C-alpha positions as protocol buffer text, in pm:
chain_id: "A"
residue {
  index: 1
  type: MET
  ca { x: 771 y: -857 z: -4034 }
}
residue {
  index: 2
  type: ALA
  ca { x: 778 y: -695 z: -3695 }
}
residue {
  index: 3
  type: THR
  ca { x: 471 y: -515 z: -3575 }
}
residue {
  index: 4
  type: SER
  ca { x: 459 y: -271 z: -3296 }
}
residue {
  index: 5
  type: SER
  ca { x: 157 y: -178 z: -3100 }
}
residue {
  index: 6
  type: ILE
  ca { x: 132 y: 171 z: -2970 }
}
residue {
  index: 7
  type: PHE
  ca { x: -94 y: 212 z: -2670 }
}
residue {
  index: 8
  type: SER
  ca { x: -218 y: 549 z: -2572 }
}
residue {
  index: 9
  type: ALA
  ca { x: -435 y: 595 z: -2270 }
}
residue {
  index: 10
  type: PRO
  ca { x: -777 y: 741 z: -2335 }
}
residue {
  index: 11
  type: SER
  ca { x: -840 y: 1098 z: -2225 }
}
residue {
  index: 12
  type: PRO
  ca { x: -990 y: 1140 z: -1881 }
}
residue {
  index: 13
  type: PRO
  ca { x: -1361 y: 1216 z: -1854 }
}
residue {
  index: 14
  type: ILE
  ca { x: -1410 y: 1591 z: -1812 }
}
residue {
  index: 15
  type: PHE
  ca { x: -1615 y: 1722 z: -1520 }
}
residue {
  index: 16
  type: THR
  ca { x: -1807 y: 2040 z: -1597 }
}
residue {
  index: 17
  type: GLY
  ca { x: -1999 y: 2066 z: -1272 }
}
residue {
  index: 18
  type: ASP
  ca { x: -2291 y: 1851 z: -1385 }
}
residue {
  index: 19
  type: ASN
  ca { x: -2359 y: 1487 z: -1293 }
}
residue {
  index: 20
  type: TYR
  ca { x: -2076 y: 1446 z: -1043 }
}
residue {
  index: 21
  type: HIS
  ca { x: -2175 y: 1090 z: -954 }
}
residue {
  index: 22
  type: ALA
  ca { x: -2138 y: 959 z: -1310 }
}
residue {
  index: 23
  type: TRP
  ca { x: -1809 y: 1147 z: -1357 }
}
residue {
  index: 24
  type: SER
  ca { x: -1664 y: 1014 z: -1030 }
}
residue {
  index: 25
  type: VAL
  ca { x: -1741 y: 653 z: -1130 }
}
residue {
  index: 26
  type: LYS
  ca { x: -1577 y: 706 z: -1470 }
}
residue {
  index: 27
  type: MET
  ca { x: -1280 y: 888 z: -1316 }
}
residue {
  index: 28
  type: GLU
  ca { x: -1223 y: 616 z: -1057 }
}
residue {
  index: 29
  type: ALA
  ca { x: -1214 y: 354 z: -1333 }
}
residue {
  index: 30
  type: TYR
  ca { x: -979 y: 574 z: -1537 }
}
residue {
  index: 31
  type: LEU
  ca { x: -736 y: 620 z: -1246 }
}
residue {
  index: 32
  type: ARG
  ca { x: -752 y: 252 z: -1151 }
}
residue {
  index: 33
  type: GLY
  ca { x: -666 y: 165 z: -1510 }
}
residue {
  index: 34
  type: LEU
  ca { x: -356 y: 382 z: -1480 }
}
residue {
  index: 35
  type: LEU
  ca { x: -272 y: 228 z: -1140 }
}
residue {
  index: 36
  type: LEU
  ca { x: -311 y: 568 z: -975 }
}
residue {
  index: 37
  type: TRP
  ca { x: -614 y: 517 z: -751 }
}
residue {
  index: 38
  type: GLU
  ca { x: -405 y: 454 z: -437 }
}
residue {
  index: 39
  type: ALA
  ca { x: -326 y: 825 z: -404 }
}
residue {
  index: 40
  type: ILE
  ca { x: -699 y: 903 z: -385 }
}
residue {
  index: 41
  type: GLU
  ca { x: -760 y: 646 z: -113 }
}
residue {
  index: 42
  type: SER
  ca { x: -467 y: 754 z: 100 }
}
residue {
  index: 43
  type: ASP
  ca { x: -303 y: 1090 z: 151 }
}
residue {
  index: 44
  type: VAL
  ca { x: -3 y: 933 z: 322 }
}
residue {
  index: 45
  type: GLY
  ca { x: 319 y: 1049 z: 164 }
}
residue {
  index: 46
  type: ALA
  ca { x: 604 y: 827 z: 58 }
}
residue {
  index: 47
  type: GLU
  ca { x: 880 y: 815 z: 314 }
}
residue {
  index: 48
  type: MET
  ca { x: 1244 y: 777 z: 221 }
}
residue {
  index: 49
  type: PRO
  ca { x: 1415 y: 518 z: 440 }
}
residue {
  index: 50
  type: GLU
  ca { x: 1743 y: 611 z: 603 }
}
residue {
  index: 51
  type: ASN
  ca { x: 2036 y: 495 z: 386 }
}
residue {
  index: 52
  type: PRO
  ca { x: 1806 y: 355 z: 116 }
}
residue {
  index: 53
  type: THR
  ca { x: 1905 y: 75 z: -117 }
}
residue {
  index: 54
  type: LEU
  ca { x: 1870 y: 132 z: -490 }
}
residue {
  index: 55
  type: ASN
  ca { x: 1546 y: -65 z: -488 }
}
residue {
  index: 56
  type: GLN
  ca { x: 1403 y: 139 z: -199 }
}
residue {
  index: 57
  type: LEU
  ca { x: 1501 y: 458 z: -381 }
}
residue {
  index: 58
  type: LYS
  ca { x: 1325 y: 337 z: -696 }
}
residue {
  index: 59
  type: VAL
  ca { x: 1007 y: 251 z: -501 }
}
residue {
  index: 60
  type: TYR
  ca { x: 1012 y: 591 z: -329 }
}
residue {
  index: 61
  type: GLU
  ca { x: 1054 y: 777 z: -658 }
}
residue {
  index: 62
  type: GLU
  ca { x: 768 y: 579 z: -815 }
}
residue {
  index: 63
  type: LYS
  ca { x: 533 y: 661 z: -526 }
}
residue {
  index: 64
  type: VAL
  ca { x: 617 y: 1031 z: -548 }
}
residue {
  index: 65
  type: SER
  ca { x: 572 y: 1024 z: -926 }
}
residue {
  index: 66
  type: ARG
  ca { x: 232 y: 857 z: -895 }
}
residue {
  index: 67
  type: LYS
  ca { x: 109 y: 1126 z: -656 }
}
residue {
  index: 68
  type: TYR
  ca { x: 192 y: 1399 z: -906 }
}
residue {
  index: 69
  type: ARG
  ca { x: 56 y: 1205 z: -1205 }
}
residue {
  index: 70
  type: ASP
  ca { x: -267 y: 1152 z: -1013 }
}
residue {
  index: 71
  type: LEU
  ca { x: -297 y: 1522 z: -930 }
}
residue {
  index: 72
  type: SER
  ca { x: -217 y: 1611 z: -1291 }
}
residue {
  index: 73
  type: ASN
  ca { x: -485 y: 1375 z: -1421 }
}
residue {
  index: 74
  type: LEU
  ca { x: -744 y: 1532 z: -1193 }
}
residue {
  index: 75
  type: HIS
  ca { x: -644 y: 1880 z: -1309 }
}
residue {
  index: 76
  type: ALA
  ca { x: -685 y: 1764 z: -1669 }
}
residue {
  index: 77
  type: ALA
  ca { x: -1023 y: 1607 z: -1594 }
}
residue {
  index: 78
  type: VAL
  ca { x: -1206 y: 1925 z: -1493 }
}
residue {
  index: 79
  type: ASP
  ca { x: -1303 y: 2231 z: -1691 }
}
residue {
  index: 80
  type: GLU
  ca { x: -1157 y: 2573 z: -1610 }
}
residue {
  index: 81
  type: THR
  ca { x: -1446 y: 2676 z: -1384 }
}
residue {
  index: 82
  type: ILE
  ca { x: -1401 y: 2370 z: -1165 }
}
residue {
  index: 83
  type: PHE
  ca { x: -1020 y: 2396 z: -1178 }
}
residue {
  index: 84
  type: THR
  ca { x: -1028 y: 2736 z: -1009 }
}
residue {
  index: 85
  type: ARG
  ca { x: -1204 y: 2571 z: -714 }
}
residue {
  index: 86
  type: ILE
  ca { x: -941 y: 2298 z: -671 }
}
residue {
  index: 87
  type: MET
  ca { x: -618 y: 2466 z: -777 }
}
residue {
  index: 88
  type: ALA
  ca { x: -510 y: 2534 z: -418 }
}
residue {
  index: 89
  type: CYS
  ca { x: -529 y: 2163 z: -331 }
}
residue {
  index: 90
  type: LYS
  ca { x: -182 y: 2007 z: -305 }
}
residue {
  index: 91
  type: THR
  ca { x: -275 y: 1637 z: -329 }
}
residue {
  index: 92
  type: ALA
  ca { x: -508 y: 1427 z: -541 }
}
residue {
  index: 93
  type: LYS
  ca { x: -695 y: 1317 z: -229 }
}
residue {
  index: 94
  type: GLN
  ca { x: -760 y: 1680 z: -133 }
}
residue {
  index: 95
  type: VAL
  ca { x: -896 y: 1746 z: -483 }
}
residue {
  index: 96
  type: TRP
  ca { x: -1116 y: 1435 z: -477 }
}
residue {
  index: 97
  type: ASP
  ca { x: -1255 y: 1511 z: -132 }
}
residue {
  index: 98
  type: LYS
  ca { x: -1324 y: 1877 z: -219 }
}
residue {
  index: 99
  type: LEU
  ca { x: -1514 y: 1780 z: -532 }
}
residue {
  index: 100
  type: LYS
  ca { x: -1706 y: 1512 z: -345 }
}
residue {
  index: 101
  type: ILE
  ca { x: -1815 y: 1761 z: -78 }
}
residue {
  index: 102
  type: GLU
  ca { x: -1906 y: 2041 z: -320 }
}
residue {
  index: 103
  type: PHE
  ca { x: -2091 y: 1829 z: -575 }
}
């Protein structure tokens, strides 16, 4: 009998404006668990090499995808009041830094 395991990632912790320090620790662990923390530490964009190989193209696409997944996770991890403060930020690092400064 074959069994399948279905893994679903837990929901991100939601930041409401209170207790930023505890939320940031939880959120860092959440993003590290999804292998997305790199985009918070560095705002450097992925660069496409000239005449890329298929492997280089795949790596580039994965890096770009991670940046947007990271930003999306941060958007999902704040309530609407906080979201209005960060919605103009274009990268996950910009969001993280803005929240760190404000709270």
